[in-house]
Biopython code that builds the backbone (N, CA, C, O; Angstrom):
import numpy as np
from Bio.PDB.StructureBuilder import StructureBuilder

atoms = [
    (1, "ALA", "N", (4.145, -14.869, -1.386)),
    (1, "ALA", "CA", (3.058, -15.681, -1.888)),
    (1, "ALA", "C", (1.985, -15.873, -0.822)),
    (1, "ALA", "O", (0.792, -15.905, -1.123)),
    (2, "GLU", "N", (2.430, -16.001, 0.436)),
    (2, "GLU", "CA", (1.472, -16.209, 1.522)),
    (2, "GLU", "C", (0.565, -14.984, 1.683)),
    (2, "GLU", "O", (-0.647, -15.125, 1.841)),
    (3, "LYS", "N", (1.157, -13.779, 1.643)),
    (3, "LYS", "CA", (0.356, -12.561, 1.767)),
    (3, "LYS", "C", (-0.605, -12.419, 0.597)),
    (3, "LYS", "O", (-1.739, -11.975, 0.775)),
    (4, "CYS", "N", (-0.162, -12.792, -0.591)),
    (4, "CYS", "CA", (-1.048, -12.743, -1.765)),
    (4, "CYS", "C", (-2.281, -13.603, -1.529)),
    (4, "CYS", "O", (-3.403, -13.176, -1.803)),
    (5, "GLY", "N", (-2.075, -14.806, -1.024)),
    (5, "GLY", "CA", (-3.181, -15.707, -0.725)),
    (5, "GLY", "C", (-4.135, -15.127, 0.296)),
    (5, "GLY", "O", (-5.350, -15.281, 0.170)),
    (6, "PHE", "N", (-3.592, -14.450, 1.322)),
    (6, "PHE", "CA", (-4.438, -13.818, 2.336)),
    (6, "PHE", "C", (-5.337, -12.756, 1.710)),
    (6, "PHE", "O", (-6.530, -12.698, 2.010)),
    (7, "PHE", "N", (-4.773, -11.917, 0.842)),
    (7, "PHE", "CA", (-5.556, -10.843, 0.247)),
    (7, "PHE", "C", (-6.602, -11.378, -0.725)),
    (7, "PHE", "O", (-7.708, -10.841, -0.787)),
    (8, "VAL", "N", (-6.282, -12.412, -1.478)),
    (8, "VAL", "CA", (-7.274, -13.048, -2.350)),
    (8, "VAL", "C", (-8.400, -13.623, -1.498)),
    (8, "VAL", "O", (-9.575, -13.473, -1.833)),
    (9, "SER", "N", (-8.044, -14.279, -0.400)),
    (9, "SER", "CA", (-9.036, -14.865, 0.502)),
    (9, "SER", "C", (-9.926, -13.789, 1.125)),
    (9, "SER", "O", (-11.142, -13.958, 1.211)),
    (10, "ILE", "N", (-9.321, -12.692, 1.554)),
    (10, "ILE", "CA", (-10.102, -11.581, 2.107)),
    (10, "ILE", "C", (-11.091, -11.071, 1.059)),
    (10, "ILE", "O", (-12.260, -10.838, 1.365)),
    (11, "GLY", "N", (-10.623, -10.900, -0.166)),
    (11, "GLY", "CA", (-11.496, -10.429, -1.239)),
    (11, "GLY", "C", (-12.653, -11.366, -1.499)),
    (11, "GLY", "O", (-13.794, -10.929, -1.653)),
    (12, "HIS", "N", (-12.361, -12.659, -1.549)),
    (12, "HIS", "CA", (-13.429, -13.644, -1.792)),
    (12, "HIS", "C", (-14.445, -13.629, -0.652)),
    (12, "HIS", "O", (-15.651, -13.667, -0.892)),
    (13, "THR", "N", (-13.957, -13.573, 0.586)),
    (13, "THR", "CA", (-14.857, -13.557, 1.743)),
    (13, "THR", "C", (-15.736, -12.313, 1.723)),
    (13, "THR", "O", (-16.947, -12.402, 1.923)),
    (14, "LEU", "N", (-15.131, -11.157, 1.481)),
    (14, "LEU", "CA", (-15.915, -9.922, 1.407)),
    (14, "LEU", "C", (-16.949, -9.995, 0.291)),
    (14, "LEU", "O", (-18.100, -9.605, 0.482)),
    (15, "HIS", "N", (-16.543, -10.492, -0.871)),
    (15, "HIS", "CA", (-17.465, -10.605, -2.005)),
    (15, "HIS", "C", (-18.650, -11.503, -1.643)),
    (15, "HIS", "O", (-19.801, -11.151, -1.901)),
    (16, "GLU", "N", (-18.367, -12.654, -1.048)),
    (16, "GLU", "CA", (-19.437, -13.587, -0.677)),
    (16, "GLU", "C", (-20.369, -12.976, 0.359)),
    (16, "GLU", "O", (-21.589, -13.040, 0.213)),
    (17, "ASP", "N", (-19.797, -12.381, 1.411)),
    (17, "ASP", "CA", (-20.614, -11.819, 2.487)),
    (17, "ASP", "C", (-21.457, -10.636, 2.009)),
    (17, "ASP", "O", (-22.641, -10.543, 2.335)),
    (18, "LEU", "N", (-20.854, -9.743, 1.245)),
    (18, "LEU", "CA", (-21.588, -8.569, 0.777)),
    (18, "LEU", "C", (-22.654, -8.936, -0.248)),
    (18, "LEU", "O", (-23.745, -8.365, -0.233)),
    (19, "SER", "N", (-22.356, -9.880, -1.137)),
    (19, "SER", "CA", (-23.323, -10.238, -2.180)),
    (19, "SER", "C", (-24.582, -10.872, -1.590)),
    (19, "SER", "O", (-25.645, -10.820, -2.208)),
    (20, "LYS", "N", (-24.475, -11.466, -0.411)),
    (20, "LYS", "CA", (-25.665, -12.015, 0.261)),
    (20, "LYS", "C", (-26.661, -10.913, 0.594)),
    (20, "LYS", "O", (-27.860, -11.165, 0.717)),
    (21, "HIS", "N", (-26.162, -9.700, 0.736)),
    (21, "HIS", "CA", (-27.007, -8.549, 1.074)),
    (21, "HIS", "C", (-27.160, -7.602, -0.113)),
    (21, "HIS", "O", (-27.540, -6.441, 0.040)),
    (22, "ASN", "N", (-26.855, -8.127, -1.303)),
    (22, "ASN", "CA", (-26.963, -7.344, -2.530)),
    (22, "ASN", "C", (-26.099, -6.080, -2.477)),
    (22, "ASN", "O", (-26.500, -5.014, -2.946)),
    (23, "GLN", "N", (-24.901, -6.227, -1.894)),
    (23, "GLN", "CA", (-23.947, -5.124, -1.797)),
    (23, "GLN", "C", (-22.627, -5.556, -2.434)),
    (23, "GLN", "O", (-22.343, -6.748, -2.546)),
    (24, "TRP", "N", (-21.822, -4.570, -2.850)),
    (24, "TRP", "CA", (-20.546, -4.871, -3.485)),
    (24, "TRP", "C", (-19.479, -3.932, -2.972)),
    (24, "TRP", "O", (-19.741, -2.772, -2.653)),
    (25, "LEU", "N", (-18.294, -4.450, -2.903)),
    (25, "LEU", "CA", (-17.135, -3.653, -2.539)),
    (25, "LEU", "C", (-16.759, -2.793, -3.742)),
    (25, "LEU", "O", (-16.549, -3.316, -4.836)),
    (26, "THR", "N", (-16.673, -1.482, -3.548)),
    (26, "THR", "CA", (-16.389, -0.582, -4.671)),
    (26, "THR", "C", (-14.969, -0.030, -4.649)),
    (26, "THR", "O", (-14.449, 0.386, -5.684)),
    (27, "GLU", "N", (-14.345, -0.023, -3.491)),
    (27, "GLU", "CA", (-12.971, 0.444, -3.387)),
    (27, "GLU", "C", (-12.370, -0.067, -2.088)),
    (27, "GLU", "O", (-13.083, -0.502, -1.184)),
    (28, "ALA", "N", (-11.052, -0.006, -2.012)),
    (28, "ALA", "CA", (-10.369, -0.484, -0.810)),
    (28, "ALA", "C", (-9.207, 0.446, -0.491)),
    (28, "ALA", "O", (-8.610, 1.052, -1.381)),
    (29, "LEU", "N", (-8.903, 0.544, 0.792)),
    (29, "LEU", "CA", (-7.815, 1.379, 1.280)),
    (29, "LEU", "C", (-6.979, 0.559, 2.249)),
    (29, "LEU", "O", (-7.518, -0.114, 3.128)),
    (30, "LEU", "N", (-5.676, 0.615, 2.088)),
    (30, "LEU", "CA", (-4.746, -0.072, 2.979)),
    (30, "LEU", "C", (-3.799, 0.969, 3.545)),
    (30, "LEU", "O", (-3.143, 1.687, 2.791)),
    (31, "VAL", "N", (-3.721, 1.057, 4.868)),
    (31, "VAL", "CA", (-2.806, 1.974, 5.541)),
    (31, "VAL", "C", (-1.928, 1.143, 6.463)),
    (31, "VAL", "O", (-2.427, 0.389, 7.299)),
    (32, "VAL", "N", (-0.609, 1.284, 6.304)),
    (32, "VAL", "CA", (0.327, 0.506, 7.120)),
    (32, "VAL", "C", (1.452, 1.396, 7.625)),
    (32, "VAL", "O", (1.830, 2.383, 6.995)),
    (33, "GLU", "N", (1.966, 1.016, 8.770)),
    (33, "GLU", "CA", (3.215, 1.597, 9.272)),
    (33, "GLU", "C", (4.298, 0.579, 8.953)),
    (33, "GLU", "O", (4.141, -0.610, 9.234)),
    (34, "CYS", "N", (5.392, 1.039, 8.370)),
    (34, "CYS", "CA", (6.408, 0.084, 7.938)),
    (34, "CYS", "C", (7.778, 0.754, 7.874)),
    (34, "CYS", "O", (7.925, 1.949, 8.133)),
    (35, "TRP", "N", (8.765, -0.048, 7.526)),
    (35, "TRP", "CA", (10.091, 0.476, 7.222)),
    (35, "TRP", "C", (10.123, 0.854, 5.755)),
    (35, "TRP", "O", (9.534, 0.173, 4.916)),
    (36, "TYR", "N", (10.811, 1.938, 5.451)),
    (36, "TYR", "CA", (10.920, 2.451, 4.093)),
    (36, "TYR", "C", (12.388, 2.782, 3.830)),
    (36, "TYR", "O", (13.061, 3.355, 4.687)),
    (37, "VAL", "N", (12.878, 2.423, 2.657)),
    (37, "VAL", "CA", (14.240, 2.770, 2.246)),
    (37, "VAL", "C", (14.141, 3.550, 0.940)),
    (37, "VAL", "O", (13.603, 3.054, -0.050)),
    (38, "ASP", "N", (14.658, 4.759, 0.945)),
    (38, "ASP", "CA", (14.631, 5.621, -0.236)),
    (38, "ASP", "C", (15.691, 5.149, -1.219)),
    (38, "ASP", "O", (16.888, 5.261, -0.953)),
    (39, "GLY", "N", (15.255, 4.628, -2.342)),
    (39, "GLY", "CA", (16.166, 4.086, -3.339)),
    (39, "GLY", "C", (17.075, 5.115, -3.976)),
    (39, "GLY", "O", (18.110, 4.759, -4.539)),
    (40, "GLN", "N", (16.708, 6.393, -3.898)),
    (40, "GLN", "CA", (17.560, 7.439, -4.469)),
    (40, "GLN", "C", (18.684, 7.840, -3.518)),
    (40, "GLN", "O", (19.694, 8.394, -3.952)),
    (41, "LYS", "N", (18.515, 7.564, -2.224)),
    (41, "LYS", "CA", (19.535, 7.942, -1.245)),
    (41, "LYS", "C", (20.356, 6.761, -0.746)),
    (41, "LYS", "O", (21.501, 6.931, -0.328)),
    (42, "ALA", "N", (19.782, 5.577, -0.787)),
    (42, "ALA", "CA", (20.419, 4.417, -0.162)),
    (42, "ALA", "C", (21.047, 3.500, -1.204)),
    (42, "ALA", "O", (20.416, 3.184, -2.212)),
    (43, "PRO", "N", (22.261, 3.079, -0.974)),
    (43, "PRO", "CA", (22.885, 2.109, -1.877)),
    (43, "PRO", "C", (22.347, 0.703, -1.614)),
    (43, "PRO", "O", (21.973, 0.375, -0.489)),
    (44, "ASP", "N", (22.314, -0.099, -2.630)),
    (44, "ASP", "CA", (21.964, -1.520, -2.489)),
    (44, "ASP", "C", (20.688, -1.738, -1.684)),
    (44, "ASP", "O", (20.689, -2.467, -0.692)),
    (45, "ILE", "N", (19.609, -1.108, -2.114)),
    (45, "ILE", "CA", (18.377, -1.205, -1.316)),
    (45, "ILE", "C", (17.833, -2.621, -1.225)),
    (45, "ILE", "O", (17.065, -2.923, -0.310)),
    (46, "HIS", "N", (18.207, -3.491, -2.140)),
    (46, "HIS", "CA", (17.692, -4.860, -2.106)),
    (46, "HIS", "C", (18.672, -5.836, -1.468)),
    (46, "HIS", "O", (18.419, -7.040, -1.453)),
    (47, "ALA", "N", (19.777, -5.338, -0.946)),
    (47, "ALA", "CA", (20.790, -6.223, -0.353)),
    (47, "ALA", "C", (20.309, -6.841, 0.956)),
    (47, "ALA", "O", (20.672, -7.972, 1.281)),
    (48, "VAL", "N", (19.502, -6.110, 1.700)),
    (48, "VAL", "CA", (18.964, -6.602, 2.973)),
    (48, "VAL", "C", (17.505, -6.168, 3.074)),
    (48, "VAL", "O", (17.095, -5.228, 2.392)),
    (49, "PRO", "N", (16.717, -6.834, 3.913)),
    (49, "PRO", "CA", (15.327, -6.411, 4.103)),
    (49, "PRO", "C", (15.274, -4.977, 4.650)),
    (49, "PRO", "O", (16.187, -4.557, 5.361)),
    (50, "PRO", "N", (14.217, -4.226, 4.327)),
    (50, "PRO", "CA", (14.111, -2.851, 4.828)),
    (50, "PRO", "C", (14.259, -2.751, 6.348)),
    (50, "PRO", "O", (14.825, -1.777, 6.846)),
    (51, "SER", "N", (13.766, -3.727, 7.079)),
    (51, "SER", "CA", (13.856, -3.681, 8.546)),
    (51, "SER", "C", (15.289, -3.746, 9.050)),
    (51, "SER", "O", (15.555, -3.393, 10.199)),
    (52, "GLN", "N", (16.215, -4.191, 8.207)),
    (52, "GLN", "CA", (17.614, -4.314, 8.610)),
    (52, "GLN", "C", (18.525, -3.339, 7.872)),
    (52, "GLN", "O", (19.725, -3.299, 8.142)),
    (53, "HIS", "N", (17.988, -2.563, 6.959)),
    (53, "HIS", "CA", (18.810, -1.662, 6.148)),
    (53, "HIS", "C", (19.296, -0.488, 7.005)),
    (53, "HIS", "O", (18.508, 0.083, 7.759)),
    (54, "PRO", "N", (20.570, -0.122, 6.905)),
    (54, "PRO", "CA", (21.083, 0.984, 7.722)),
    (54, "PRO", "C", (20.461, 2.344, 7.380)),
    (54, "PRO", "O", (20.527, 3.261, 8.198)),
    (55, "CYS", "N", (19.869, 2.496, 6.212)),
    (55, "CYS", "CA", (19.247, 3.765, 5.807)),
    (55, "CYS", "C", (17.726, 3.743, 5.947)),
    (55, "CYS", "O", (17.040, 4.592, 5.378)),
    (56, "ARG", "N", (17.203, 2.792, 6.689)),
    (56, "ARG", "CA", (15.743, 2.663, 6.800)),
    (56, "ARG", "C", (15.140, 3.856, 7.542)),
    (56, "ARG", "O", (15.772, 4.490, 8.387)),
    (57, "GLU", "N", (13.904, 4.123, 7.186)),
    (57, "GLU", "CA", (13.095, 5.138, 7.849)),
    (57, "GLU", "C", (11.750, 4.505, 8.175)),
    (57, "GLU", "O", (11.328, 3.563, 7.504)),
    (58, "GLU", "N", (11.083, 5.009, 9.188)),
    (58, "GLU", "CA", (9.708, 4.592, 9.441)),
    (58, "GLU", "C", (8.813, 5.396, 8.505)),
    (58, "GLU", "O", (9.123, 6.537, 8.163)),
    (59, "ALA", "N", (7.716, 4.799, 8.099)),
    (59, "ALA", "CA", (6.799, 5.500, 7.199)),
    (59, "ALA", "C", (5.379, 4.983, 7.375)),
    (59, "ALA", "O", (5.148, 3.846, 7.788)),
    (60, "ILE", "N", (4.451, 5.847, 7.052)),
    (60, "ILE", "CA", (3.050, 5.467, 6.892)),
    (60, "ILE", "C", (2.827, 5.405, 5.384)),
    (60, "ILE", "O", (3.128, 6.358, 4.665)),
    (61, "ILE", "N", (2.303, 4.287, 4.916)),
    (61, "ILE", "CA", (2.009, 4.137, 3.496)),
    (61, "ILE", "C", (0.513, 3.897, 3.349)),
    (61, "ILE", "O", (-0.062, 3.037, 4.016)),
    (62, "ALA", "N", (-0.102, 4.666, 2.468)),
    (62, "ALA", "CA", (-1.525, 4.501, 2.169)),
    (62, "ALA", "C", (-1.671, 4.190, 0.683)),
    (62, "ALA", "O", (-1.104, 4.873, -0.171)),
    (63, "VAL", "N", (-2.442, 3.146, 0.395)),
    (63, "VAL", "CA", (-2.708, 2.737, -0.980)),
    (63, "VAL", "C", (-4.217, 2.574, -1.120)),
    (63, "VAL", "O", (-4.864, 1.980, -0.257)),
    (64, "ALA", "N", (-4.771, 3.097, -2.196)),
    (64, "ALA", "CA", (-6.203, 2.947, -2.456)),
    (64, "ALA", "C", (-6.395, 2.518, -3.905)),
    (64, "ALA", "O", (-5.627, 2.899, -4.789)),
    (65, "VAL", "N", (-7.432, 1.721, -4.131)),
    (65, "VAL", "CA", (-7.740, 1.252, -5.485)),
    (65, "VAL", "C", (-9.251, 1.047, -5.594)),
    (65, "VAL", "O", (-9.904, 0.646, -4.630)),
    (66, "ASN", "N", (-9.796, 1.327, -6.781)),
    (66, "ASN", "CA", (-11.219, 1.056, -6.978)),
    (66, "ASN", "C", (-11.399, -0.378, -7.480)),
    (66, "ASN", "O", (-10.439, -1.026, -7.899)),
    (67, "ALA", "N", (-12.624, -0.853, -7.433)),
    (67, "ALA", "CA", (-12.905, -2.257, -7.759)),
    (67, "ALA", "C", (-12.542, -2.612, -9.198)),
    (67, "ALA", "O", (-12.132, -3.741, -9.469)),
    (68, "LYS", "N", (-12.685, -1.678, -10.107)),
    (68, "LYS", "CA", (-12.336, -1.953, -11.508)),
    (68, "LYS", "C", (-10.831, -1.860, -11.735)),
    (68, "LYS", "O", (-10.338, -2.192, -12.812)),
    (69, "ARG", "N", (-10.117, -1.414, -10.734)),
    (69, "ARG", "CA", (-8.663, -1.222, -10.776)),
    (69, "ARG", "C", (-8.255, -0.257, -11.888)),
    (69, "ARG", "O", (-7.224, -0.427, -12.539)),
    (70, "THR", "N", (-9.098, 0.765, -12.088)),
    (70, "THR", "CA", (-8.795, 1.787, -13.088)),
    (70, "THR", "C", (-8.286, 3.075, -12.450)),
    (70, "THR", "O", (-7.776, 3.949, -13.151)),
    (71, "ARG", "N", (-8.419, 3.207, -11.122)),
    (71, "ARG", "CA", (-7.959, 4.392, -10.392)),
    (71, "ARG", "C", (-7.199, 3.917, -9.156)),
    (71, "ARG", "O", (-7.611, 2.979, -8.474)),
    (72, "LYS", "N", (-6.074, 4.591, -8.884)),
    (72, "LYS", "CA", (-5.276, 4.257, -7.704)),
    (72, "LYS", "C", (-4.730, 5.523, -7.063)),
    (72, "LYS", "O", (-4.574, 6.560, -7.707)),
    (73, "SER", "N", (-4.447, 5.401, -5.779)),
    (73, "SER", "CA", (-3.750, 6.452, -5.048)),
    (73, "SER", "C", (-2.670, 5.797, -4.208)),
    (73, "SER", "O", (-2.816, 4.663, -3.752)),
    (74, "LEU", "N", (-1.577, 6.534, -4.010)),
    (74, "LEU", "CA", (-0.461, 6.048, -3.204)),
    (74, "LEU", "C", (0.183, 7.232, -2.512)),
    (74, "LEU", "O", (0.410, 8.271, -3.132)),
    (75, "ALA", "N", (0.477, 7.081, -1.237)),
    (75, "ALA", "CA", (1.230, 8.093, -0.497)),
    (75, "ALA", "C", (2.203, 7.389, 0.436)),
    (75, "ALA", "O", (1.831, 6.462, 1.156)),
    (76, "VAL", "N", (3.455, 7.841, 0.414)),
    (76, "VAL", "CA", (4.486, 7.338, 1.320)),
    (76, "VAL", "C", (4.921, 8.521, 2.173)),
    (76, "VAL", "O", (5.516, 9.474, 1.670)),
    (77, "GLN", "N", (4.619, 8.455, 3.466)),
    (77, "GLN", "CA", (4.900, 9.550, 4.387)),
    (77, "GLN", "C", (5.898, 9.099, 5.459)),
    (77, "GLN", "O", (5.495, 8.547, 6.482)),
    (78, "PRO", "N", (7.201, 9.331, 5.231)),
    (78, "PRO", "CA", (8.192, 8.971, 6.250)),
    (78, "PRO", "C", (8.064, 9.873, 7.486)),
    (78, "PRO", "O", (7.537, 10.983, 7.415)),
    (79, "PHE", "N", (8.554, 9.369, 8.599)),
    (79, "PHE", "CA", (8.556, 10.167, 9.821)),
    (79, "PHE", "C", (9.710, 9.733, 10.715)),
    (79, "PHE", "O", (10.264, 8.644, 10.569)),
    (80, "THR", "N", (10.050, 10.610, 11.634)),
    (80, "THR", "CA", (11.007, 10.295, 12.697)),
    (80, "THR", "C", (10.279, 10.521, 14.010)),
    (80, "THR", "O", (9.098, 10.868, 14.028)),
    (81, "ARG", "N", (10.981, 10.323, 15.085)),
    (81, "ARG", "CA", (10.390, 10.556, 16.408)),
    (81, "ARG", "C", (11.296, 11.500, 17.186)),
    (81, "ARG", "O", (12.521, 11.404, 17.119)),
    (82, "ASP", "N", (10.677, 12.406, 17.918)),
    (82, "ASP", "CA", (11.470, 13.323, 18.728)),
    (82, "ASP", "C", (11.846, 12.660, 20.050)),
    (82, "ASP", "O", (11.570, 11.479, 20.264)),
    (83, "GLU", "N", (12.472, 13.422, 20.925)),
    (83, "GLU", "CA", (12.942, 12.863, 22.202)),
    (83, "GLU", "C", (11.809, 12.368, 23.094)),
    (83, "GLU", "O", (12.049, 11.615, 24.037)),
    (84, "HIS", "N", (10.578, 12.784, 22.807)),
    (84, "HIS", "CA", (9.402, 12.330, 23.567)),
    (84, "HIS", "C", (8.629, 11.246, 22.818)),
    (84, "HIS", "O", (7.511, 10.897, 23.196)),
    (85, "ARG", "N", (9.238, 10.716, 21.751)),
    (85, "ARG", "CA", (8.663, 9.656, 20.920)),
    (85, "ARG", "C", (7.450, 10.131, 20.125)),
    (85, "ARG", "O", (6.670, 9.312, 19.638)),
    (86, "GLN", "N", (7.287, 11.441, 19.989)),
    (86, "GLN", "CA", (6.208, 11.996, 19.176)),
    (86, "GLN", "C", (6.637, 11.977, 17.711)),
    (86, "GLN", "O", (7.816, 12.147, 17.401)),
    (87, "LEU", "N", (5.684, 11.772, 16.820)),
    (87, "LEU", "CA", (5.997, 11.717, 15.395)),
    (87, "LEU", "C", (6.378, 13.093, 14.855)),
    (87, "LEU", "O", (5.758, 14.106, 15.181)),
    (88, "VAL", "N", (7.409, 13.098, 14.026)),
    (88, "VAL", "CA", (7.833, 14.292, 13.303)),
    (88, "VAL", "C", (7.798, 13.925, 11.825)),
    (88, "VAL", "O", (8.575, 13.088, 11.367)),
    (89, "TRP", "N", (6.896, 14.554, 11.086)),
    (89, "TRP", "CA", (6.701, 14.205, 9.683)),
    (89, "TRP", "C", (7.850, 14.724, 8.830)),
    (89, "TRP", "O", (8.282, 15.867, 8.976)),
    (90, "SER", "N", (8.333, 13.873, 7.946)),
    (90, "SER", "CA", (9.349, 14.248, 6.963)),
    (90, "SER", "C", (8.641, 14.607, 5.662)),
    (90, "SER", "O", (7.412, 14.576, 5.589)),
    (91, "GLU", "N", (9.410, 14.944, 4.643)),
    (91, "GLU", "CA", (8.843, 15.250, 3.332)),
    (91, "GLU", "C", (8.186, 14.001, 2.742)),
    (91, "GLU", "O", (8.733, 12.903, 2.837)),
    (92, "VAL", "N", (7.019, 14.173, 2.139)),
    (92, "VAL", "CA", (6.343, 13.058, 1.467)),
    (92, "VAL", "C", (7.246, 12.565, 0.343)),
    (92, "VAL", "O", (7.720, 13.360, -0.468)),
    (93, "LYS", "N", (7.485, 11.255, 0.293)),
    (93, "LYS", "CA", (8.406, 10.684, -0.695)),
    (93, "LYS", "C", (7.721, 10.319, -1.999)),
    (93, "LYS", "O", (8.334, 10.370, -3.066)),
    (94, "CYS", "N", (6.477, 9.960, -1.914)),
    (94, "CYS", "CA", (5.772, 9.521, -3.110)),
    (94, "CYS", "C", (4.306, 9.850, -2.921)),
    (94, "CYS", "O", (3.725, 9.548, -1.878)),
    (95, "ALA", "N", (3.711, 10.464, -3.916)),
    (95, "ALA", "CA", (2.291, 10.777, -3.826)),
    (95, "ALA", "C", (1.690, 10.766, -5.226)),
    (95, "ALA", "O", (2.144, 11.482, -6.119)),
    (96, "ALA", "N", (0.688, 9.960, -5.397)),
    (96, "ALA", "CA", (-0.074, 9.901, -6.646)),
    (96, "ALA", "C", (-1.522, 9.690, -6.234)),
    (96, "ALA", "O", (-1.871, 8.635, -5.703)),
    (97, "TYR", "N", (-2.358, 10.673, -6.474)),
    (97, "TYR", "CA", (-3.732, 10.620, -5.998)),
    (97, "TYR", "C", (-4.724, 10.485, -7.150)),
    (97, "TYR", "O", (-4.684, 11.246, -8.117)),
    (98, "ASN", "N", (-5.610, 9.505, -7.025)),
    (98, "ASN", "CA", (-6.689, 9.286, -7.989)),
    (98, "ASN", "C", (-6.157, 9.236, -9.421)),
    (98, "ASN", "O", (-6.698, 9.875, -10.324)),
    (99, "THR", "N", (-5.105, 8.475, -9.605)),
    (99, "THR", "CA", (-4.437, 8.358, -10.898)),
    (99, "THR", "C", (-5.120, 7.296, -11.756)),
    (99, "THR", "O", (-5.486, 6.228, -11.266)),
    (100, "SER", "N", (-5.283, 7.599, -13.021)),
    (100, "SER", "CA", (-5.856, 6.635, -13.956)),
    (100, "SER", "C", (-4.818, 5.571, -14.277)),
    (100, "SER", "O", (-3.718, 5.886, -14.733)),
    (101, "THR", "N", (-5.163, 4.325, -14.041)),
    (101, "THR", "CA", (-4.239, 3.238, -14.371)),
    (101, "THR", "C", (-4.295, 2.895, -15.855)),
    (101, "THR", "O", (-3.463, 2.139, -16.357)),
    (102, "ILE", "N", (-5.270, 3.449, -16.547)),
    (102, "ILE", "CA", (-5.364, 3.238, -17.993)),
    (102, "ILE", "C", (-4.394, 4.191, -18.705)),
    (102, "ILE", "O", (-3.628, 3.777, -19.576)),
    (103, "GLU", "N", (-4.442, 5.472, -18.321)),
    (103, "GLU", "CA", (-3.558, 6.466, -18.929)),
    (103, "GLU", "C", (-2.120, 6.326, -18.439)),
    (103, "GLU", "O", (-1.177, 6.553, -19.196)),
    (104, "GLU", "N", (-1.957, 5.956, -17.189)),
    (104, "GLU", "CA", (-0.632, 5.838, -16.586)),
    (104, "GLU", "C", (-0.564, 4.522, -15.809)),
    (104, "GLU", "O", (-0.867, 4.494, -14.616)),
    (105, "PRO", "N", (-0.171, 3.440, -16.471)),
    (105, "PRO", "CA", (-0.124, 2.144, -15.783)),
    (105, "PRO", "C", (0.753, 2.211, -14.531)),
    (105, "PRO", "O", (1.834, 2.800, -14.534)),
    (106, "MET", "N", (0.257, 1.596, -13.476)),
    (106, "MET", "CA", (0.977, 1.590, -12.205)),
    (106, "MET", "C", (1.227, 0.158, -11.780)),
    (106, "MET", "O", (0.829, -0.789, -12.458)),
    (107, "TRP", "N", (1.876, 0.020, -10.674)),
    (107, "TRP", "CA", (2.168, -1.258, -10.043)),
    (107, "TRP", "C", (0.888, -2.015, -9.724)),
    (107, "TRP", "O", (-0.192, -1.432, -9.629)),
    (108, "GLU", "N", (1.026, -3.271, -9.568)),
    (108, "GLU", "CA", (-0.050, -4.074, -8.994)),
    (108, "GLU", "C", (0.461, -4.544, -7.652)),
    (108, "GLU", "O", (1.593, -5.012, -7.537)),
    (109, "GLY", "N", (-0.373, -4.420, -6.642)),
    (109, "GLY", "CA", (0.039, -4.789, -5.301)),
    (109, "GLY", "C", (-0.981, -5.668, -4.618)),
    (109, "GLY", "O", (-1.942, -6.137, -5.228)),
    (110, "LEU", "N", (-0.748, -5.879, -3.336)),
    (110, "LEU", "CA", (-1.617, -6.759, -2.557)),
    (110, "LEU", "C", (-3.067, -6.295, -2.579)),
    (110, "LEU", "O", (-3.980, -7.120, -2.629)),
    (111, "LEU", "N", (-3.287, -4.995, -2.541)),
    (111, "LEU", "CA", (-4.658, -4.488, -2.501)),
    (111, "LEU", "C", (-5.444, -4.850, -3.761)),
    (111, "LEU", "O", (-6.655, -5.063, -3.699)),
    (112, "ASP", "N", (-4.757, -4.919, -4.900)),
    (112, "ASP", "CA", (-5.428, -5.323, -6.144)),
    (112, "ASP", "C", (-6.006, -6.730, -6.036)),
    (112, "ASP", "O", (-7.014, -7.043, -6.671)),
    (113, "LEU", "N", (-5.372, -7.569, -5.239)),
    (113, "LEU", "CA", (-5.807, -8.965, -5.115)),
    (113, "LEU", "C", (-7.176, -9.094, -4.463)),
    (113, "LEU", "O", (-7.840, -10.118, -4.622)),
    (114, "ILE", "N", (-7.605, -8.075, -3.735)),
    (114, "ILE", "CA", (-8.941, -8.091, -3.127)),
    (114, "ILE", "C", (-10.013, -8.178, -4.206)),
    (114, "ILE", "O", (-11.087, -8.736, -3.982)),
    (115, "PHE", "N", (-9.715, -7.624, -5.376)),
    (115, "PHE", "CA", (-10.710, -7.555, -6.443)),
    (115, "PHE", "C", (-10.504, -8.597, -7.531)),
    (115, "PHE", "O", (-11.177, -8.544, -8.561)),
    (116, "HIS", "N", (-9.598, -9.536, -7.332)),
    (116, "HIS", "CA", (-9.437, -10.606, -8.326)),
    (116, "HIS", "C", (-10.707, -11.443, -8.369)),
    (116, "HIS", "O", (-11.315, -11.697, -7.329)),
    (117, "PRO", "N", (-11.113, -11.872, -9.551)),
    (117, "PRO", "CA", (-12.340, -12.673, -9.649)),
    (117, "PRO", "C", (-12.213, -13.996, -8.894)),
    (117, "PRO", "O", (-11.131, -14.573, -8.785)),
    (118, "ALA", "N", (-13.321, -14.440, -8.394)),
    (118, "ALA", "CA", (-13.337, -15.710, -7.630)),
    (118, "ALA", "C", (-13.054, -16.889, -8.530)),
    (118, "ALA", "O", (-13.027, -18.029, -8.065)),
]
sb = StructureBuilder()
sb.init_structure("model")
sb.init_model(0)
sb.init_chain("A")
sb.init_seg("    ")
for serial, (resi, resn, name, xyz) in enumerate(atoms, 1):
    if name == "N":
        sb.init_residue(resn, " ", resi, " ")
    sb.init_atom(name, np.array(xyz, "f"), 0.0, 1.0, " ", f" {name:<3s}", serial, name[0])
structure = sb.get_structure()
């Protein structure tokens, strides 16, 4: 709930600041590094937080959405690290690019909250 409030607040602040200059936010992109647990490989994925799950992987997750929330993109890119701590990319686990949310309804996430009406 706290993160939801942050994203709504960010959206309101951006809307207020941009509208003063007759500008509008048309799309948003969120890129995070996080822990990822593959639900098809790991048992009881909700038993513990991803950061504590024995089957966790590191991943880069990118989510994009347009202001009307009619188009979305999502990519989950897991990775490991070699002996020199350099990233080694694994197979992409999830990828949906520029998908119509009207034809194929998708999840609603934190990024959608940026565009909630004031």
